[in-house]
Every structure is written in structure tokens, then in C-alpha cells.
C-alpha positions in Angstrom: 12.3 -0.1 46.4 10.6 -1.4 49.5 12.4 -2.8 52.5 10.5 -5.7 54.1 10.5 -5.6 57.9 8.8 -7.8 60.5 5.5 -6.2 61.6 6.2 -7.0 65.2 9.8 -5.7 65.3 8.7 -2.6 63.3 6.5 -1.5 66.2 8.7 -2.4 69.2 8.8 0.4 71.7 5.8 2.1 70.0 2.8 -0.2 70.6 4.6 -3.5 71.3 6.8 -4.7 74.1 9.7 -7.2 74.0 8.8 -10.9 74.3 11.9 -11.4 76.5 12.3 -9.1 79.5 15.3 -9.4 81.8 15.7 -7.7 85.2 19.0 -7.4 87.1 21.1 -9.1 84.4 24.7 -7.9 84.0 26.3 -7.3 80.6 28.4 -10.5 81.1 25.3 -12.6 81.3 23.8 -11.2 78.1 25.3 -13.9 75.9 24.3 -16.7 78.2 20.7 -15.4 78.7 20.3 -15.0 74.9 21.5 -18.6 74.3 19.0 -20.0 77.0 16.1 -17.9 75.7 16.6 -19.0 72.1 17.0 -22.6 73.0 13.9 -22.6 75.2 11.8 -20.9 72.5 12.9 -23.3 69.8 12.1 -26.3 72.1 8.7 -24.9 73.2 7.6 -24.1 69.6 8.2 -27.8 68.7 6.8 -29.2 71.9 3.6 -27.0 72.0 2.7 -27.4 68.3 -1.0 -28.0 68.0 -1.8 -26.5 71.4 -3.0 -23.2 69.8 -0.3 -21.1 71.4 -0.1 -17.5 70.3 3.0 -16.4 72.1 5.6 -17.4 74.6 6.9 -14.6 76.9 10.0 -14.9 79.1 10.6 -12.8 82.2 13.9 -13.2 84.0 14.8 -12.1 87.5 18.0 -12.5 89.5 17.4 -16.2 90.2 14.0 -16.8 88.5 12.8 -17.6 85.0 9.1 -17.1 84.4 7.5 -18.4 81.2 4.1 -17.1 80.2 2.3 -19.3 77.6 -0.6 -17.6 75.9 -3.1 -20.1 74.4 -6.7 -20.3 73.4 -6.9 -23.9 74.9 -5.2 -23.7 78.3 -6.7 -27.1 79.3 -4.5 -28.8 76.8 -1.3 -27.2 78.3 -2.3 -27.6 82.0 -3.8 -31.1 81.6 -6.0 -33.0 84.2 -5.2 -31.6 87.7 -2.0 -29.9 86.3 -0.2 -33.1 85.1 0.8 -31.8 81.7 2.1 -28.5 83.0 4.1 -30.4 85.7 5.6 -32.6 83.0 6.4 -29.6 80.8 8.2 -27.9 83.8 10.3 -31.1 84.3 11.1 -31.2 80.5 12.2 -27.5 80.5 14.5 -28.1 83.5 16.0 -31.1 81.6 16.6 -28.8 78.6 18.3 -26.2 80.9 20.5 -28.9 82.4 21.6 -29.8 78.8 22.9 -26.2 78.4 25.3 -26.8 81.4 24.5 -23.5 83.2 26.3 -24.6 86.4 25.7 -22.3 89.4 23.5 -19.9 87.4 20.6 -22.5 87.1 17.4 -20.4 87.6 14.2 -21.4 89.3 11.6 -22.0 86.5 7.9 -21.1 86.8 5.1 -21.5 84.2 2.0 -19.3 83.8 -0.7 -20.2 81.3 -2.9 -17.4 80.0 -6.1 -17.9 78.1 -6.7 -16.0 74.9 -10.4 -15.0 74.5 -10.9 -14.5 70.8 -8.5 -16.9 69.0 -9.6 -15.8 65.4 -8.0 -12.4 66.0 -4.5 -13.9 66.6 -2.3 -14.7 63.6 -0.5 -17.6 65.2 -3.7 -19.5 65.8 -5.1 -18.7 62.3 -1.8 -19.8 60.7 -2.0 -23.1 62.6 -5.7 -23.6 61.5 -4.6 -23.2 57.8 -1.7 -25.7 58.4 -4.0 -28.2 60.0 -6.4 -28.0 57.0 -3.6 -28.5 54.5 -2.2 -31.5 56.5 -5.7 -33.0 56.3 -5.4 -32.8 52.5 -8.2 -30.3 52.1 -8.2 -28.1 48.9 -6.0 -25.0 49.6 -8.4 -22.5 48.0 -11.3 -23.7 50.2 -9.2 -23.5 53.3 -8.1 -19.9 52.6 -11.7 -18.8 51.8 -13.2 -20.4 54.9 -10.4 -19.2 57.2 -10.7 -15.6 56.0 -14.5 -15.6 56.4 -14.1 -17.0 59.9 -11.6 -14.3 60.8 -13.6 -11.4 59.4 -16.6 -12.6 61.3 -14.8 -11.4 64.5 -15.7 -7.8 65.5 -12.1 -6.9 66.5 -10.7 -7.7 63.1 -10.5 -4.9 60.4 -8.5 -6.8 57.8 -6.7 -10.1 57.1 -4.2 -11.4 54.6 -3.1 -15.0 54.3 -0.3 -16.1 51.9 0.7 -19.7 51.2 3.6 -21.0 49.1 5.0 -24.4 48.1 3.9 -27.4 46.1 0.2 -26.5 46.4 -2.1 -29.5 45.5 1.0 -31.7 45.1 2.0 -29.8 41.9 5.5 -30.4 40.4 6.3 -26.7 40.5 5.9 -24.6 43.6 3.8 -21.4 43.5 2.4 -18.8 45.8 -1.3 -17.9 46.4 -2.8 -15.3 48.7 -6.2 -13.9 49.8 -6.9 -10.6 51.4 -10.0 -8.9 53.0 -10.2 -5.4 54.5 -7.1 -3.2 55.2 -3.6 -4.1 56.2 -1.7 -0.8 56.8 1.8 -2.1 57.3 3.5 1.3 57.4 1.3 2.8 60.1 3.0 2.5 63.4 -0.1 2.7 65.5 -1.8 0.0 63.5 -2.2 -3.1 65.7 -1.0 -5.8 63.2 -0.4 -9.3 64.3 1.8 -11.4 62.1 2.8 -15.1 62.2 4.6 -17.8 60.1 3.7 -21.5 60.1 4.6 -24.6 58.2 2.4 -27.4 57.0 4.3 -30.7 56.6 3.0 -32.8 53.7 4.4 -35.9 52.0 5.5 -34.0 49.0 7.2 -31.1 50.9 6.7 -28.2 53.2 4.1 -25.5 52.6 4.9 -22.1 54.1 2.1 -20.0 55.6 2.1 -16.3 56.5 -0.8 -14.5 58.2 -1.3 -10.7 58.8 -4.3 -9.6 61.0 -5.2 -5.9 61.4 -7.1 -5.2 64.7 -7.6 -1.4 64.4 -5.4 1.4 65.7 -3.9 1.9 69.2 -3.8 5.4 70.5 -2.2 6.7 73.7 -4.6 7.4 76.5 -5.3 11.0 76.9 -3.6 12.2 80.1 
């Protein structure tokens, strides 16, 4: 029997780092910090949908909260002369006020990082598939075109995309997937990027999962 684990969590401490990093936090604050981080992530995932964001990293100091947003289209997040990022900062502060943190209200900073090759990041590929499905394009064509686009990237060694739900508006839900190259899920040094996304259609939600294999990561020889 196999035990399914998340490809990111499976490699934590080996080739991956945590997406939330806290410095100088006491054990008493753990519960509060976890509540804030979870709330902010849920809010930002909804707010930045369609902005081609691959990941949101949170760094927390004694009195500072730094958010790093990694996206392939930083101009959309920053906006003209930084208007959008300023508005996003205000909205995040508003969300923190809702949590009633009292005296422990941290100073918030936002960093936006550009992703160079978007086709090698699972979150962006998953959103591309969702976008195609929401435009009512045939699902098989979307899968085939997306896989070809991803495999055209030199960094990518393998890709697998699975979609499930009422495909094509069918009465009964089903699952379809397409795979090219290798996806060695059990190899710890394998750099596998994984992401989930949802496409919202009039007849229901279609779930999307994407695995992208970008070769192995070896420790530098000392």
C-alpha cells in the first residue's frame, strides 16, 4: 500500500526550506503567529488569483512581518508607480486589525520577486490550465498544449497534469491526466514542484493538480 504525501513537505529540510520563517518568537506566541500566517495566506491566495503568483513566503522578526511574493508578472502586483502594492499593504494591515492582535501588531513590508521561467513552476502552469477551462476550451486540448509548452522549457525533465470533475459538463465526474518525461516522487533529491488549483465553472468546480520535475539537486562539494 502506498502512502500519499505532499511532494513539498516530503522534501522539507532536505532540498526545501519552510515557507514561513520566524525569528525571536517565544513558544507562547506560536499559536498566535500560526493563526496570523494562515489567515494572511488564505487572504492573499484569493486576492492575488490571476496574478501568476508561484509562492508567498513569510519572514517574521521581533516586530516586523516581511511578505515575499514570487510572481512571473511583478508589474501586475506592483502597479503603476507602486499604487497596487501600496493598496495591497493597506489591505493586509486591515486584515491584521481584524485579528485583534493588540500590542503585538507587527510592521508589515512587501517584497515582490520576479520568476524568470514561469513554465517550470507548477502554480503558474496550474493557473494556465484553470484559465483555459474557465474560457470553455476543450480540456484535452488544454492538457496537450500545456504539456508541450512546459516540456519546451530546458529546465523541465518531466510533467504530469491531472484534472477531475464534471469535464465537458458531463453528468458524472471523472478524472483525466497526461504525463511526459519522469516524475520520481520517492527520490528526495528530485526537485519536484507541485501545485493544486481550481477552475470555477457554471456546472461545478474542476480540480487541477500539477507535478513538474526539474532535475536533481546535489549538495555542493566542499
